[in-house]
C-alpha positions as CSV (number, residue, x, y, z in Angstrom):
1,M,0.0,0.0,0.0
2,S,1.4,3.4,-0.9
3,V,0.9,6.5,1.1
4,P,-1.4,9.1,-0.6
5,V,-0.7,12.8,-0.7
6,V,-3.0,14.7,1.7
7,L,-3.2,18.4,1.6
8,T,-4.2,20.0,4.9
9,P,-5.7,23.5,5.2
10,L,-2.2,24.8,5.9
11,G,-0.9,23.1,2.8
12,I,1.2,20.6,4.8
13,Q,1.4,17.1,3.3
14,T,0.6,14.3,5.8
15,A,0.0,10.6,5.7
16,G,-3.4,9.3,6.5
17,L,-7.1,10.2,6.2
18,R,-9.0,13.2,7.5
19,R,-12.7,13.8,7.1
20,G,-13.4,16.4,4.4
21,V,-9.9,16.5,3.0
22,A,-9.2,15.0,-0.4
23,M,-6.4,12.7,-1.0
24,F,-4.8,12.7,-4.5
25,F,-3.3,9.6,-6.1
26,P,-1.1,10.6,-9.0
27,T,0.2,7.1,-9.7
28,T,-1.1,3.6,-9.9
29,T,-1.4,2.0,-6.4
30,T,-3.7,0.3,-3.9
31,Y,-5.2,2.0,-0.9
32,T,-6.9,0.3,2.1
33,I,-9.8,2.2,3.7
34,P,-8.7,2.9,7.3
35,A,-12.2,3.5,8.8
36,S,-15.8,2.6,7.9
37,G,-17.7,5.5,6.5
38,W,-19.1,7.4,3.5
39,Y,-16.5,8.3,0.8
40,R,-16.5,10.3,-2.4
41,L,-14.2,8.6,-5.1
42,S,-13.1,10.5,-8.1
43,A,-11.3,9.3,-11.3
44,L,-9.9,11.6,-14.0
45,G,-8.7,10.1,-17.3
46,A,-5.6,11.5,-19.0
47,G,-5.7,13.9,-21.9
48,G,-4.6,13.1,-25.5
49,S,-1.8,15.0,-27.2
50,G,-2.1,17.2,-30.2
51,G,-0.5,16.3,-33.5
52,A,2.6,17.9,-35.0
53,A,3.3,18.9,-38.6
54,F,6.5,20.4,-40.0
55,T,6.7,21.2,-43.7
56,S,8.5,23.9,-45.7
57,T,6.6,23.2,-48.9
58,T,3.0,22.2,-48.3
59,A,0.3,22.8,-45.7
60,P,0.9,21.8,-42.1
61,A,-2.2,21.4,-39.9
62,A,-2.4,19.7,-36.5
63,G,-5.5,18.9,-34.5
64,G,-5.7,19.2,-30.7
65,G,-5.9,16.3,-28.2
66,G,-9.2,15.2,-26.6
67,G,-9.9,15.7,-22.9
68,G,-10.0,12.9,-20.4
69,A,-13.3,11.8,-18.8
70,F,-14.4,12.2,-15.2
71,C,-16.2,9.7,-13.0
72,E,-17.5,10.3,-9.4
73,H,-19.0,7.8,-7.0
74,E,-20.2,8.0,-3.4
75,A,-20.4,4.9,-1.3
76,Y,-20.3,3.5,2.2
77,L,-17.0,1.6,2.5
78,A,-16.1,-0.8,5.3
79,K,-12.8,-0.6,7.1
80,D,-10.1,-2.6,5.3
81,T,-11.8,-2.3,1.9
82,V,-9.0,-2.3,-0.7
83,L,-9.2,0.2,-3.6
84,T,-7.2,-0.7,-6.7
85,I,-6.3,2.5,-8.4
86,T,-4.9,2.7,-11.9
87,V,-3.9,6.1,-13.1
88,G,-3.7,6.9,-16.8
89,A,-0.7,8.5,-18.4
90,G,-1.1,11.6,-20.6
91,G,-0.6,11.2,-24.4
92,T,3.0,11.6,-25.3
93,A,4.0,14.7,-27.2
94,A,4.2,14.4,-31.0
95,N,7.4,15.4,-32.7
96,S,7.6,16.1,-36.5
97,S,11.3,16.6,-37.1
98,S,11.5,15.5,-40.8
99,D,10.3,17.8,-43.5
100,N,6.9,16.8,-45.0
101,T,6.4,14.1,-42.3
102,P,3.4,14.9,-40.1
103,V,3.1,13.0,-36.8
104,S,-0.3,12.5,-35.1
105,G,-0.6,12.7,-31.3
106,S,-1.2,9.9,-28.8
107,A,-4.3,9.0,-26.8
108,G,-4.4,9.4,-23.0
109,G,-4.8,6.5,-20.7
110,A,-7.8,5.6,-18.6
111,T,-8.0,6.0,-14.8
112,T,-9.9,3.4,-12.8
113,I,-10.9,2.8,-9.2
114,A,-12.0,-0.8,-8.4
115,W,-13.2,-2.6,-5.3
116,G,-15.4,-5.7,-5.0
117,A,-17.7,-5.8,-8.0
118,T,-17.6,-2.0,-8.7
119,T,-15.3,-0.3,-11.1
120,L,-15.2,3.4,-11.9
121,F,-13.8,4.1,-15.4
122,A,-12.6,7.5,-16.7
123,G,-11.4,7.0,-20.2
124,G,-8.5,9.0,-21.8
125,G,-8.9,11.6,-24.5
126,G,-8.0,10.8,-28.1
127,A,-5.1,11.8,-30.3
128,G,-5.0,14.9,-32.5
129,I,-4.4,14.1,-36.2
130,A,-1.8,15.9,-38.3
131,T,-1.8,16.4,-42.1
132,I,0.2,18.3,-44.7
133,T,-2.4,18.0,-47.5
134,N,-3.9,21.3,-48.7
135,A,-7.5,21.7,-47.6
136,A,-7.4,18.5,-45.6
137,V,-8.6,18.6,-41.9
138,G,-6.4,17.5,-39.1
139,T,-9.2,16.3,-36.8
140,G,-9.1,16.8,-33.0
141,G,-9.0,13.9,-30.6
142,V,-12.3,12.5,-29.3
143,G,-13.2,13.0,-25.6
144,G,-12.8,10.1,-23.2
145,L,-15.9,8.4,-21.9
146,A,-16.8,7.5,-18.3
147,S,-18.9,4.8,-16.6
148,G,-19.5,3.3,-13.2
149,G,-20.2,6.5,-11.3
150,N,-23.4,7.0,-9.3
151,C,-22.9,10.8,-9.2
152,V,-21.1,11.8,-12.3
153,N,-20.1,10.2,-15.6
154,A,-18.8,13.1,-17.7
155,A,-17.0,12.8,-21.1
156,G,-14.0,14.9,-22.0
157,G,-14.2,17.6,-24.7
158,I,-13.2,17.2,-28.4
159,G,-9.9,18.6,-29.6
160,G,-10.0,21.5,-32.0
161,A,-9.7,20.7,-35.7
162,A,-7.1,22.3,-38.0
163,T,-7.6,23.0,-41.7
164,A,-4.5,22.9,-43.9
165,S,-3.7,25.9,-46.1
166,T,-0.7,25.7,-48.5
167,G,2.4,27.5,-47.3
168,D,0.8,28.3,-43.9
169,G,0.1,26.7,-40.6
170,N,-2.9,25.9,-38.5
171,A,-3.2,24.2,-35.1
172,G,-6.3,23.2,-33.0
173,G,-6.6,23.7,-29.3
174,G,-6.6,20.9,-26.7
175,A,-9.9,20.1,-25.1
176,G,-10.9,20.4,-21.5
177,A,-11.6,17.4,-19.3
178,G,-14.9,16.2,-18.0
179,S,-15.8,17.3,-14.5
180,P,-18.8,17.4,-12.0
181,Y,-20.1,20.3,-14.2
182,G,-20.5,17.9,-17.2
183,T,-18.7,17.4,-20.5
184,G,-15.5,19.3,-21.0
185,G,-15.2,22.2,-23.4
186,N,-14.0,21.6,-26.9
187,G,-10.7,22.9,-28.2
188,G,-10.9,25.8,-30.6
189,A,-10.6,25.1,-34.3
190,S,-8.2,26.9,-36.7
191,A,-8.7,27.6,-40.4
192,C,-6.6,30.7,-41.3
193,S,-5.1,31.6,-44.6
194,V,-1.7,32.6,-43.1
195,M,-1.5,31.1,-39.7
196,G,-3.7,30.4,-36.7
197,A,-4.1,28.5,-33.5
198,G,-7.2,27.6,-31.5
199,G,-7.6,28.1,-27.8
200,G,-7.7,25.3,-25.2
201,G,-11.1,24.3,-23.7
202,S,-12.0,24.6,-20.1
203,I,-14.0,22.2,-17.9
204,R,-17.2,23.9,-19.1
205,F,-16.6,26.1,-22.2
206,A,-14.9,25.9,-25.6
207,G,-11.6,27.5,-26.5
208,G,-11.9,30.2,-29.1
209,A,-11.7,29.4,-32.8
210,A,-9.2,31.1,-35.2
211,S,-10.2,32.2,-38.7
212,G,-9.4,34.9,-41.3
213,T,-5.8,35.7,-42.1
214,T,-3.8,35.4,-38.9
215,S,-5.5,34.9,-35.5
216,H,-5.2,33.1,-32.2
217,G,-8.3,32.0,-30.2
218,G,-8.5,32.7,-26.5
219,G,-8.6,29.9,-23.9
220,G,-12.0,28.9,-22.5
221,G,-12.8,30.0,-19.0
222,C,-14.9,28.4,-16.3
223,G,-17.5,31.2,-16.8
224,G,-17.4,31.6,-20.6
225,A,-15.9,30.6,-23.9
226,G,-12.6,31.9,-25.2
227,G,-12.7,34.6,-27.8
228,A,-13.3,33.4,-31.3
229,T,-11.4,35.7,-33.6
230,A,-10.5,36.6,-37.2
231,S,-7.9,39.1,-36.0
232,T,-4.9,39.2,-33.6
233,T,-6.6,41.7,-31.4
234,A,-10.0,40.1,-30.4
235,N,-8.5,37.0,-28.8
236,V,-9.7,37.4,-25.2
237,G,-9.7,34.5,-22.8
238,G,-13.0,33.3,-21.3
239,V,-14.1,34.9,-18.0
240,N,-13.8,33.1,-14.7
241,I,-16.8,31.5,-12.9
242,I,-18.1,34.8,-11.5
243,G,-17.8,36.6,-14.8
244,L,-14.8,38.8,-14.1
245,T,-13.0,40.1,-17.2
246,A,-10.3,41.9,-15.3
247,N,-7.6,39.5,-14.1
248,A,-10.0,36.8,-15.5
249,T,-7.4,34.0,-15.1
250,N,-7.7,34.2,-11.3
251,S,-10.0,31.9,-9.4
252,A,-13.2,33.3,-7.9
253,D,-11.4,34.3,-4.7
254,G,-8.8,36.4,-6.6
255,M,-5.9,33.9,-6.5
256,L,-4.2,32.5,-9.5
257,R,-3.8,28.7,-9.2
258,D,-2.1,27.2,-12.2
259,G,-0.8,24.1,-10.5
260,I,2.8,24.8,-11.5
261,T,4.6,26.8,-8.8
262,A,4.2,24.3,-6.0
263,G,3.0,21.1,-7.5
264,F,-0.3,19.6,-8.7
265,G,-2.2,20.0,-5.5
266,Q,-1.9,23.8,-5.6
267,G,-3.9,23.9,-8.8
268,F,-7.2,23.2,-7.0
269,D,-9.1,26.0,-5.3
270,S,-10.1,23.8,-2.4
271,I,-9.1,20.5,-0.7
272,T,-12.8,19.8,-0.1
273,D,-14.6,18.4,-3.1
274,P,-11.8,19.8,-5.2
275,F,-13.1,19.0,-8.7
276,R,-16.1,21.3,-8.1
277,A,-13.7,24.0,-6.8
278,L,-12.3,25.0,-10.2
279,S,-13.2,28.6,-11.1
280,G,-10.5,30.3,-13.1
281,G,-10.6,32.1,-16.4
282,G,-8.8,31.4,-19.7
283,S,-5.8,33.3,-20.9
284,P,-5.9,35.3,-24.2
285,G,-4.5,34.1,-27.5
286,S,-1.3,35.8,-28.4
287,A,1.2,36.4,-31.2
288,T,4.0,35.9,-28.7
289,A,3.9,34.1,-25.3
290,S,0.6,33.1,-23.8
291,V,0.2,33.6,-20.0
292,R,-0.9,30.9,-17.6
293,S,-4.6,30.3,-17.2
294,G,-6.6,29.7,-14.0
295,S,-7.9,26.5,-12.4
296,G,-10.1,24.5,-14.7
297,A,-9.4,26.8,-17.7
298,G,-7.6,26.6,-21.0
299,T,-4.8,28.7,-22.5
300,G,-5.0,30.7,-25.7
301,G,-3.4,29.7,-28.9
302,G,-0.4,31.6,-30.3
303,T,3.0,31.4,-32.0
304,D,4.8,30.6,-28.7
305,T,2.7,28.8,-26.1
306,T,5.4,27.0,-24.2
307,T,4.7,29.2,-21.2
308,G,0.9,29.0,-21.7
309,V,0.2,26.5,-18.9
310,P,-3.5,25.6,-18.5
311,G,-5.1,25.0,-15.1
312,P,-6.0,21.5,-13.9
313,L,-8.5,19.9,-16.3
314,G,-8.0,22.7,-18.9
315,G,-6.6,22.2,-22.4
316,S,-3.6,23.9,-23.8
317,G,-3.8,26.1,-26.9
318,G,-2.5,25.3,-30.3
319,V,0.7,26.8,-31.6
320,A,1.6,27.7,-35.2
321,K,4.6,29.7,-36.5
322,A,7.3,29.8,-39.1
323,G,10.2,28.1,-37.5
324,T,10.9,25.8,-34.5
325,T,7.5,25.2,-32.9
326,V,7.0,23.9,-29.3
327,G,3.5,23.6,-27.8
328,A,2.6,23.5,-24.1
329,A,1.7,20.4,-22.2
330,A,-1.6,20.1,-20.3
331,L,-1.4,19.6,-16.5
332,L,-4.2,17.2,-15.5
333,G,-6.8,15.6,-17.7
334,G,-6.8,18.2,-20.5
335,G,-5.7,17.7,-24.1
336,S,-2.7,19.5,-25.5
337,G,-2.9,21.7,-28.6
338,G,-1.5,20.8,-32.0
339,A,1.8,22.3,-33.3
340,A,2.3,23.4,-36.9
341,D,5.6,24.8,-38.4
342,F,5.6,26.1,-42.0
343,A,9.2,27.1,-42.6
344,A,12.5,25.3,-43.3
345,G,14.3,23.9,-40.3
346,G,11.6,22.5,-38.0
347,P,10.8,20.7,-35.8
348,A,7.3,21.0,-34.7
349,T,6.5,19.5,-31.2
350,S,3.2,19.4,-29.4
351,G,2.8,19.3,-25.7
352,A,1.9,16.1,-23.8
353,G,-1.6,15.5,-22.7
354,G,-2.5,16.0,-19.1
355,K,-2.0,13.0,-16.8
356,G,-4.8,11.3,-15.0
357,I,-5.4,11.4,-11.3
358,A,-7.7,9.8,-8.6
359,A,-9.0,11.2,-5.4
360,V,-10.6,9.8,-2.2
361,E,-12.4,12.0,0.3
362,R,-14.2,10.9,3.4
363,I,-17.6,12.7,3.5
364,G,-19.3,11.0,6.4
């Protein structure tokens, strides 16, 4: 039996089980219930990765990865019940390093929690497809599916599609994961005549689509969709859960939780019922670097999204540029955006899909 990570109200990690405090399991393990009572069990599937396409002569387009599913179950568990927890790995980043050789992404793995005759299943998101054929569509990965929950069985969102245009680059955004709020938001599509990148989806709303000549969609927020745009100026991120547009990436309490600074646990707004406590806004699309998004939200697409880190369960934006192209990885459950490079040199590399995770919380 491995020791889970428990986050106390002071942020101190301890071993054991406390009523009302969620324990996160980031790796495959078993866990023995230490005391009889009511428990909330949560499983999050891993996100798929976006495709990657590098070509100096044709039309690179790369779809975004699909979001992982979410499954939740409440049950009375007797002392010494053994939970078998399997945590899915995020889809590996795609790398297109040879001219005219597109590489599709990889699917994320499923996360399961099993005991007795009950199994909670949260499937992983699908892979984004890459192409270099003019007018062809690099489809986004499908969302993962969930089953076995008596509270929530929510599918992940669908990755954004990318339409190829000769001599130019398009990349779809990664999708948001499923959550207690329902199906994850889809990644934003991209169909620009010069270059474009869709925004990543949030747990509730889609990332912004990119169209026109050159544009980058905003990341979906927990309170609204990312800005869909046909220009480089109207690429706002989706608002947070209380509708704020100023500092919209912050959570509802005004804090920015992107899950990066101090580890995965810091990305959740609360340690009590943490998957419902995701309230951040999406970051805007950008012609340069994209900022981090808030909890549960996606990042905007752009030409340099390596710093565009989405919050937990959010998808990362696509990235398209002339030259070496590196996309951002998703953190937990979300799909990563596609990567398209339309100049000599290469390579184009997408980010990895967000890994899966499981949680156990004693609720009574």
